[in-house]
Residue frames as a rotation matrix with the C-alpha (Angstrom) as fourth column:
UNK 1
-0.318 0.617 -0.720 20.58
0.833 0.544 0.098 -15.65
0.452 -0.569 -0.687 3.48
UNK 2
-0.646 0.082 -0.759 20.56
0.486 -0.722 -0.493 -12.18
-0.588 -0.687 0.427 5.10
UNK 3
-0.904 0.314 -0.290 18.96
-0.427 -0.659 0.619 -10.75
0.003 0.684 0.730 1.96
UNK 4
-0.536 0.714 -0.450 16.29
0.221 0.633 0.742 -13.46
0.815 0.298 -0.497 2.03
UNK 5
-0.357 0.357 -0.863 15.47
0.934 0.141 -0.328 -12.81
0.005 -0.923 -0.384 5.66
UNK 6
-0.779 0.004 -0.627 15.33
0.103 -0.985 -0.135 -9.05
-0.618 -0.170 0.768 5.09
UNK 7
-0.828 0.504 -0.245 13.08
-0.389 -0.203 0.899 -9.43
0.403 0.840 0.364 2.04
UNK 8
-0.421 0.683 -0.597 10.82
0.602 0.703 0.380 -11.78
0.679 -0.200 -0.706 4.01
UNK 9
-0.455 0.190 -0.870 10.53
0.792 -0.361 -0.493 -9.34
-0.408 -0.913 0.013 6.89
UNK 10
-0.874 0.087 -0.478 9.90
-0.227 -0.943 0.242 -6.40
-0.430 0.320 0.844 4.63
UNK 11
-0.760 0.594 -0.264 7.33
-0.108 0.286 0.952 -8.38
0.641 0.752 -0.153 2.63
UNK 12
-0.231 0.718 -0.657 5.29
0.841 0.486 0.235 -9.38
0.488 -0.498 -0.716 5.66
UNK 13
-0.425 0.083 -0.902 5.53
0.665 -0.647 -0.373 -6.04
-0.614 -0.758 0.220 7.43
UNK 14
-0.928 0.000 -0.373 4.74
-0.220 -0.808 0.547 -4.06
-0.301 0.589 0.749 4.24
UNK 15
-0.731 0.679 0.063 1.60
0.523 0.498 0.692 -6.05
0.439 0.539 -0.719 3.45
UNK 16
-0.169 0.676 -0.718 -0.35
0.867 -0.245 -0.435 -4.05
-0.470 -0.695 -0.544 6.05
UNK 17
-0.295 -0.052 -0.954 0.28
-0.003 -0.998 0.056 -0.91
-0.955 0.019 0.295 4.06
UNK 18
-0.858 -0.010 0.513 -0.92
0.499 0.220 0.838 -2.12
-0.121 0.975 -0.184 0.67
UNK 19
-0.284 0.786 -0.549 -3.50
-0.183 -0.607 -0.773 0.22
-0.941 -0.119 0.317 -0.80
UNK 20
0.100 0.458 -0.883 -5.77
-0.924 -0.287 -0.254 -0.01
-0.369 0.841 0.394 -3.83
UNK 21
-0.820 -0.237 -0.520 -5.59
-0.423 0.863 0.274 -3.82
0.384 0.446 -0.809 -4.05
UNK 22
0.280 0.956 -0.083 -8.55
-0.624 0.247 0.741 -6.00
0.730 -0.156 0.666 -3.64
UNK 23
0.419 -0.062 0.906 -8.71
-0.868 0.263 0.420 -8.15
-0.265 -0.963 0.057 -0.50
UNK 24
0.975 0.003 0.223 -8.02
0.053 0.968 -0.244 -11.34
-0.217 0.250 0.944 -2.43
UNK 25
0.540 -0.823 0.176 -4.74
0.203 -0.076 -0.976 -10.04
0.817 0.563 0.127 -3.86
UNK 26
0.148 -0.477 0.867 -3.73
-0.803 -0.569 -0.176 -8.52
0.577 -0.670 -0.467 -0.54
UNK 27
0.675 0.166 0.719 -4.42
-0.624 0.649 0.436 -11.77
-0.394 -0.743 0.542 1.29
UNK 28
0.933 -0.353 0.066 -2.43
0.329 0.769 -0.548 -13.76
0.142 0.533 0.834 -1.28
UNK 29
0.278 -0.869 0.408 0.52
-0.101 -0.449 -0.888 -11.41
0.955 0.206 -0.213 -0.91
UNK 30
0.313 -0.102 0.944 0.34
-0.922 -0.272 0.276 -11.63
0.228 -0.957 -0.179 2.85
UNK 31
0.692 0.008 0.721 0.62
-0.376 0.858 0.351 -15.38
-0.616 -0.514 0.597 2.87
UNK 32
0.919 -0.368 0.142 3.17
0.307 0.441 -0.843 -15.59
0.247 0.818 0.519 0.06
UNK 33
0.601 -0.783 -0.160 6.84
-0.110 -0.279 0.954 -15.74
-0.792 -0.555 -0.254 0.89
UNK 34
0.748 -0.246 -0.616 8.06
-0.653 -0.106 -0.750 -16.78
0.120 0.963 -0.240 -2.58
UNK 35
-0.279 -0.906 -0.319 10.50
-0.752 0.412 -0.515 -19.21
0.598 0.096 -0.796 -1.00
UNK 36
-0.360 0.217 0.908 8.51
-0.772 0.477 -0.420 -21.22
-0.524 -0.852 -0.004 1.51
UNK 37
-0.961 -0.101 0.256 7.60
0.012 0.914 0.407 -24.77
-0.275 0.394 -0.877 0.61
UNK 38
-0.260 0.950 0.172 3.85
0.749 0.311 -0.585 -24.06
-0.609 -0.023 -0.793 0.62
UNK 39
-0.115 0.193 -0.974 4.05
-0.320 -0.936 -0.147 -20.96
-0.940 0.295 0.170 -1.59
UNK 40
0.356 0.269 0.895 2.74
0.724 0.527 -0.446 -21.19
-0.591 0.807 -0.007 -5.15
UNK 41
0.984 -0.166 0.059 4.72
-0.100 -0.801 -0.591 -18.06
0.146 0.575 -0.805 -6.25
UNK 42
0.344 -0.926 -0.158 8.45
0.713 0.148 0.686 -17.67
-0.612 -0.348 0.710 -6.89
UNK 43
0.874 -0.213 -0.438 10.71
-0.406 -0.816 -0.412 -15.00
-0.269 0.538 -0.799 -8.23
UNK 44
0.550 -0.694 0.464 13.48
0.736 0.665 0.124 -16.30
-0.395 0.274 0.877 -10.48
UNK 45
0.090 -0.620 -0.780 16.49
-0.113 -0.784 0.610 -14.18
-0.990 0.033 -0.140 -11.29
UNK 46
0.839 0.236 -0.490 16.76
-0.458 -0.179 -0.871 -13.27
-0.293 0.955 -0.043 -14.97
UNK 47
0.061 -0.790 0.611 19.02
0.296 0.599 0.744 -15.49
-0.953 0.135 0.270 -17.04
UNK 48
-0.049 -0.110 -0.993 20.37
-0.714 -0.691 0.112 -13.88
-0.698 0.715 -0.045 -20.30
UNK 49
-0.949 -0.312 0.048 20.31
-0.202 0.717 0.667 -17.33
-0.242 0.624 -0.743 -21.98
UNK 50
-0.288 0.916 0.278 16.53
0.530 0.395 -0.750 -17.25
-0.797 -0.068 -0.600 -22.08
UNK 51
-0.930 -0.176 -0.323 16.53
-0.160 -0.598 0.786 -15.93
-0.331 0.782 0.528 -25.62
UNK 52
-0.727 0.685 0.049 13.25
0.512 0.492 0.704 -17.70
0.458 0.537 -0.708 -26.31
UNK 53
0.048 0.733 -0.678 11.42
0.950 -0.242 -0.195 -15.54
-0.307 -0.635 -0.709 -23.74
UNK 54
0.412 -0.043 -0.910 12.99
0.061 -0.995 0.075 -12.18
-0.909 -0.087 -0.407 -24.66
UNK 55
0.221 -0.345 0.912 13.48
0.901 0.429 -0.056 -12.55
-0.372 0.835 0.406 -28.42
UNK 56
0.320 0.015 0.947 13.17
0.728 -0.643 -0.236 -8.89
0.606 0.765 -0.217 -29.42
UNK 57
0.897 0.027 0.441 14.54
-0.238 -0.812 0.533 -7.23
0.373 -0.583 -0.722 -26.34
UNK 58
-0.134 -0.952 -0.273 17.82
0.248 0.235 -0.940 -6.89
0.959 -0.194 0.204 -24.55
UNK 59
0.780 0.588 0.214 16.59
-0.037 -0.298 0.954 -7.03
0.624 -0.752 -0.210 -20.96
UNK 60
-0.461 -0.848 0.261 18.62
-0.308 -0.123 -0.943 -6.36
0.832 -0.515 -0.205 -17.82
UNK 61
-0.253 0.309 -0.917 18.07
0.750 0.662 0.016 -8.12
0.612 -0.683 -0.399 -14.53
UNK 62
-0.497 0.122 0.859 16.25
-0.443 -0.887 -0.130 -6.15
0.747 -0.445 0.494 -11.85
UNK 63
-0.981 0.184 -0.065 14.58
0.137 0.414 -0.900 -6.61
-0.138 -0.892 -0.431 -8.45
UNK 64
-0.328 0.939 0.100 10.86
0.143 -0.055 0.988 -6.88
0.934 0.338 -0.116 -7.86
UNK 65
-0.930 -0.031 0.367 9.31
-0.326 -0.393 -0.860 -5.16
0.171 -0.919 0.355 -4.82
UNK 66
-0.677 0.735 -0.050 6.15
0.621 0.533 -0.574 -6.06
-0.395 -0.419 -0.817 -2.94
UNK 67
-0.130 0.602 -0.788 4.54
-0.199 -0.794 -0.574 -2.85
-0.971 0.082 0.223 -4.16
UNK 68
-0.532 -0.122 -0.838 5.30
-0.838 -0.066 0.541 -3.84
-0.122 0.990 -0.067 -7.78
UNK 69
-0.979 0.201 -0.019 3.86
0.197 0.972 0.132 -7.29
0.045 0.126 -0.991 -7.18
UNK 70
-0.344 0.905 -0.251 0.60
0.467 -0.067 -0.882 -5.73
-0.815 -0.420 -0.399 -6.10
UNK 71
-0.081 0.274 -0.958 0.51
-0.597 -0.783 -0.174 -3.58
-0.798 0.558 0.227 -9.27
UNK 72
-0.931 -0.278 -0.238 0.87
-0.360 0.581 0.730 -6.65
-0.065 0.765 -0.641 -11.48
UNK 73
-0.747 0.609 0.266 -2.41
0.422 0.744 -0.518 -8.18
-0.513 -0.274 -0.813 -10.39
UNK 74
0.155 0.880 -0.449 -4.88
-0.047 -0.448 -0.893 -5.64
-0.987 0.159 -0.028 -11.85
UNK 75
-0.142 -0.313 -0.939 -3.06
-0.936 -0.265 0.230 -5.69
-0.321 0.912 -0.256 -15.17
UNK 76
-0.971 -0.241 -0.012 -3.02
-0.237 0.945 0.224 -9.49
-0.042 0.221 -0.974 -15.18
UNK 77
-0.445 0.880 0.166 -6.70
0.336 0.336 -0.880 -9.66
-0.830 -0.336 -0.446 -14.24
UNK 78
0.233 0.512 -0.827 -7.56
-0.537 -0.641 -0.549 -7.32
-0.810 0.572 0.126 -17.15
UNK 79
-0.523 -0.519 -0.676 -5.50
-0.851 0.279 0.444 -9.43
-0.042 0.808 -0.588 -19.61
UNK 80
-0.956 0.177 0.234 -7.23
0.149 0.980 -0.133 -12.68
-0.252 -0.093 -0.963 -18.53
UNK 81
-0.097 0.978 -0.185 -10.71
0.158 -0.169 -0.973 -11.09
-0.983 -0.124 -0.138 -18.70
UNK 82
0.117 0.103 -0.988 -10.04
-0.844 -0.514 -0.153 -9.74
-0.524 0.852 0.027 -22.19
UNK 83
-0.812 -0.495 -0.309 -8.64
-0.584 0.704 0.404 -13.11
0.017 0.508 -0.861 -23.29
UNK 84
-0.857 0.462 0.230 -11.70
0.321 0.826 -0.463 -14.97
-0.404 -0.323 -0.856 -21.97
UNK 85
-0.281 0.776 -0.565 -14.23
-0.578 -0.607 -0.546 -12.67
-0.766 0.173 0.619 -23.66
UNK 86
0.193 0.503 -0.842 -16.42
-0.980 0.149 -0.136 -14.83
0.057 0.851 0.522 -25.90
UNK 87
-0.693 -0.437 -0.574 -14.97
-0.393 0.896 -0.207 -18.16
0.604 0.082 -0.792 -24.74
UNK 88
0.479 0.824 -0.302 -17.34
-0.244 0.456 0.856 -20.72
0.843 -0.336 0.420 -23.30
UNK 89
0.486 -0.242 0.840 -16.77
-0.874 -0.150 0.462 -21.56
0.014 -0.959 -0.285 -19.61
UNK 90
0.691 -0.243 0.680 -15.61
-0.025 0.933 0.359 -25.11
-0.722 -0.265 0.639 -20.51
UNK 91
0.908 -0.371 -0.195 -13.28
-0.262 -0.139 -0.955 -23.97
0.327 0.918 -0.224 -23.30
UNK 92
0.687 -0.706 -0.173 -9.82
0.725 0.648 0.233 -25.49
-0.052 -0.285 0.957 -23.23
UNK 93
-0.189 -0.717 0.671 -8.40
0.681 -0.588 -0.436 -22.05
0.707 0.374 0.600 -23.95
UNK 94
0.698 0.526 0.487 -10.08
-0.002 -0.678 0.735 -20.29
0.716 -0.514 -0.472 -21.02
UNK 95
-0.408 -0.902 -0.143 -7.68
0.312 0.009 -0.950 -18.97
0.858 -0.433 0.278 -18.38
UNK 96
0.846 0.514 -0.141 -8.10
0.293 -0.226 0.929 -18.44
0.446 -0.827 -0.342 -14.62
UNK 97
0.157 -0.802 0.576 -5.79
-0.595 -0.542 -0.594 -16.89
0.789 -0.249 -0.562 -12.07
UNK 98
0.212 -0.061 0.975 -6.33
-0.899 0.379 0.219 -19.53
-0.383 -0.924 0.025 -9.36
UNK 99
0.867 0.147 0.476 -5.00
-0.096 0.987 -0.130 -23.09
-0.489 0.067 0.870 -9.49
UNK 100
0.734 -0.673 0.089 -1.55
0.222 0.115 -0.968 -22.28
0.642 0.730 0.234 -10.85
UNK 101
0.306 -0.801 -0.515 1.99
0.718 -0.162 0.677 -21.97
-0.626 -0.577 0.525 -9.62
UNK 102
0.984 0.062 0.167 3.61
0.151 -0.782 -0.604 -18.76
0.093 0.620 -0.779 -10.77
UNK 103
0.048 -0.995 -0.092 7.13
0.933 0.012 0.359 -17.82
-0.356 -0.103 0.929 -11.75
UNK 104
0.963 0.195 -0.189 8.12
0.146 -0.958 -0.246 -14.17
-0.229 0.209 -0.951 -12.00
UNK 105
-0.046 -0.980 0.191 11.16
0.971 0.001 0.238 -12.87
-0.234 0.197 0.952 -13.88
UNK 106
0.781 0.325 -0.534 11.75
0.298 -0.944 -0.139 -9.12
-0.549 -0.051 -0.834 -13.66
UNK 107
-0.172 -0.827 0.536 13.71
0.965 -0.032 0.259 -7.22
-0.197 0.562 0.803 -16.32
UNK 108
0.110 0.123 -0.986 14.33
-0.101 -0.986 -0.134 -3.76
-0.989 0.114 -0.096 -17.70
UNK 109
0.617 0.122 0.777 13.68
0.704 0.355 -0.615 -3.52
-0.351 0.927 0.133 -21.43
UNK 110
-0.219 -0.788 0.576 15.69
0.956 -0.292 -0.035 -1.43
0.195 0.543 0.817 -23.89
UNK 111
0.079 0.337 0.938 13.67
0.194 -0.928 0.317 1.68
0.978 0.157 -0.139 -22.96
UNK 112
-0.850 -0.471 0.236 14.42
-0.155 -0.204 -0.967 1.18
0.503 -0.858 0.100 -19.25
UNK 113
0.020 0.953 0.302 10.85
-0.882 -0.126 0.455 0.08
0.471 -0.275 0.838 -18.53
UNK 114
-0.691 -0.232 0.685 10.29
-0.605 0.704 -0.372 -2.62
-0.396 -0.672 -0.626 -15.92
UNK 115
0.098 0.709 -0.699 8.74
-0.834 0.441 0.331 -5.75
0.542 0.551 0.634 -17.45
UNK 116
-0.341 -0.104 0.934 7.76
-0.729 0.658 -0.192 -8.91
-0.594 -0.746 -0.300 -15.67
UNK 117
-0.383 0.212 -0.899 7.54
-0.629 0.653 0.422 -12.22
0.676 0.727 -0.116 -17.44
UNK 118
-0.189 0.405 0.894 5.04
-0.867 0.359 -0.346 -14.46
-0.461 -0.841 0.284 -15.63
UNK 119
-0.615 -0.037 -0.787 4.92
-0.491 0.799 0.346 -18.17
0.617 0.600 -0.510 -16.20
UNK 120
-0.020 0.722 0.692 1.89
-0.964 0.170 -0.205 -20.16
-0.266 -0.671 0.693 -15.00
UNK 121
-0.561 -0.007 -0.828 1.46
-0.386 0.887 0.254 -23.92
0.732 0.462 -0.500 -14.72
UNK 122
0.464 0.878 -0.119 -1.18
-0.335 0.298 0.894 -26.07
0.820 -0.375 0.432 -13.03
UNK 123
0.287 -0.271 0.919 -0.66
-0.957 -0.119 0.264 -26.81
0.038 -0.955 -0.294 -9.35
UNK 124
0.736 0.063 0.674 -0.60
-0.250 0.950 0.185 -30.58
-0.629 -0.305 0.716 -9.99
UNK 125
0.805 -0.558 -0.201 2.22
-0.126 0.171 -0.977 -30.32
0.580 0.812 0.068 -12.56
UNK 126
0.865 -0.500 -0.055 5.23
0.239 0.313 0.919 -31.95
-0.442 -0.808 0.390 -10.92
UNK 127
0.483 -0.793 0.372 8.51
0.329 -0.230 -0.916 -30.20
0.811 0.565 0.150 -11.43
UNK 128
0.538 -0.245 -0.806 10.81
0.843 0.154 0.516 -30.23
-0.003 -0.957 0.289 -8.39
UNK 129
-0.476 -0.851 -0.220 13.04
0.839 -0.515 0.177 -27.34
-0.264 -0.101 0.959 -9.54
UNK 130
0.235 0.715 0.658 10.17
0.878 -0.447 0.172 -24.93
0.418 0.537 -0.733 -10.28
UNK 131
0.826 0.068 -0.559 11.47
0.422 -0.732 0.534 -22.38
-0.373 -0.677 -0.634 -7.74
UNK 132
0.125 -0.889 -0.440 14.72
-0.120 -0.453 0.883 -21.93
-0.985 -0.057 -0.163 -9.66
UNK 133
-0.897 -0.419 0.138 14.20
0.051 0.213 0.976 -23.21
-0.438 0.883 -0.170 -13.19
UNK 134
-0.140 0.853 -0.503 11.61
-0.878 -0.342 -0.336 -22.71
-0.458 0.395 0.796 -15.89
UNK 135
-0.182 0.133 0.974 9.98
0.158 0.982 -0.104 -25.95
-0.971 0.135 -0.200 -17.04
UNK 136
-0.614 0.013 -0.789 10.01
-0.768 -0.240 0.594 -26.54
-0.182 0.971 0.157 -20.78
UNK 137
-0.406 0.583 0.704 6.88
0.155 0.803 -0.576 -28.35
-0.901 -0.125 -0.416 -21.73
UNK 138
-0.951 0.227 -0.209 5.10
-0.244 -0.143 0.959 -29.08
0.188 0.963 0.191 -24.97
UNK 139
-0.321 0.925 -0.202 1.34
0.218 0.280 0.935 -29.05
0.922 0.257 -0.291 -25.22
UNK 140
-0.755 0.045 -0.655 -0.77
0.655 0.104 -0.748 -29.01
0.034 -0.994 -0.108 -22.09
UNK 141
0.038 0.837 0.546 -3.22
0.686 -0.419 0.595 -26.31
0.727 0.352 -0.590 -23.21
UNK 142
0.363 0.200 0.910 -4.35
-0.222 -0.930 0.293 -23.87
0.905 -0.308 -0.293 -20.60
UNK 143
0.886 -0.222 -0.407 -2.43
0.463 0.409 0.786 -25.71
-0.008 -0.885 0.466 -17.88
UNK 144
-0.127 -0.974 -0.190 0.59
0.827 -0.209 0.521 -23.79
-0.547 -0.091 0.832 -19.14
UNK 145
0.634 0.270 0.724 0.58
0.667 -0.664 -0.337 -20.13
0.390 0.697 -0.602 -20.12
UNK 146
-0.262 -0.745 -0.614 2.76
0.875 -0.452 0.175 -17.03
-0.408 -0.491 0.770 -19.81
UNK 147
0.699 0.523 0.488 2.51
0.655 -0.741 -0.144 -13.31
0.287 0.421 -0.861 -20.26
UNK 148
-0.559 -0.829 0.003 4.65
0.773 -0.522 -0.360 -10.14
0.300 -0.199 0.933 -20.12
UNK 149
0.683 0.683 -0.259 3.49
0.730 -0.624 0.278 -7.23
0.028 -0.379 -0.925 -17.96
UNK 150
-0.354 -0.715 0.602 5.01
0.585 -0.672 -0.454 -3.79
0.730 0.191 0.656 -18.42
UNK 151
0.058 0.356 -0.933 4.76
0.981 -0.193 -0.013 -2.02
-0.185 -0.914 -0.361 -15.05
UNK 152
-0.803 -0.406 -0.436 5.92
0.331 -0.913 0.239 1.33
-0.495 0.047 0.868 -16.49
UNK 153
-0.874 0.464 -0.145 3.17
-0.381 -0.467 0.798 1.50
0.302 0.753 0.585 -19.09
UNK 154
-0.482 0.677 0.557 0.69
-0.501 0.309 -0.809 -0.66
-0.719 -0.668 0.190 -17.12
UNK 155
0.355 0.531 -0.769 0.17
-0.935 0.201 -0.293 -2.85
-0.001 0.823 0.568 -20.17
UNK 156
0.115 -0.276 0.954 0.61
-0.239 0.925 0.296 -6.46
-0.964 -0.262 0.041 -21.19
UNK 157
0.289 -0.047 -0.956 1.73
-0.957 0.018 -0.290 -8.38
0.031 0.999 -0.040 -24.23
UNK 158
-0.453 -0.574 -0.682 2.71
-0.649 0.737 -0.188 -11.83
0.611 0.358 -0.706 -25.47
UNK 159
0.041 0.524 0.851 -0.02
-0.822 0.502 -0.270 -13.85
-0.568 -0.688 0.451 -23.73
UNK 160
-0.321 -0.273 -0.907 0.84
-0.789 0.607 0.096 -17.36
0.525 0.746 -0.410 -24.80
UNK 161
0.389 0.506 0.770 -1.01
-0.779 0.626 -0.018 -20.59
-0.491 -0.593 0.638 -24.07
UNK 162
-0.696 -0.646 0.314 0.51
-0.408 0.716 0.567 -23.97
-0.591 0.266 -0.761 -24.79
UNK 163
-0.335 0.561 -0.757 -1.02
-0.839 0.189 0.511 -25.93
0.430 0.806 0.407 -27.63
UNK 164
0.215 0.494 0.842 -3.07
-0.730 0.655 -0.197 -29.09
-0.649 -0.572 0.501 -27.14
UNK 165
-0.809 -0.584 -0.070 -1.75
-0.508 0.634 0.582 -32.44
-0.296 0.506 -0.810 -28.49
């Protein structure tokens, strides 16, 4: 509980010092506690049994700072823009950054680089344990997608969108 309170205080006090982030990201970070009932973000501790997420890696659990969270957004935005190139606006494969709950899992890969696995699912998807467990769903199209972001190399990989039944 002490760690949670400390992280919360640091998170809210540090938001004033964020630099080089657009106002939208900064505002989202300011109002996001990752544990409050109204938050649509959560950080989940790495579980080594998630072999299906980290198939070719031997990751190690690590923490995720507010500064690192702000560095994820530009990489994520670039990945979504690149993915959406050439897709029609009503495509079932088109992705957006708004309208989703997000789960973050931070790891260190075999090279010691910090990687974050982000899992997205539509806000109206009902899953009571979403703050502590990863929902396993089949189909659903662009209502469910995930991606890995490497903060060390400022790159992304493994953008995956659920299939459509």
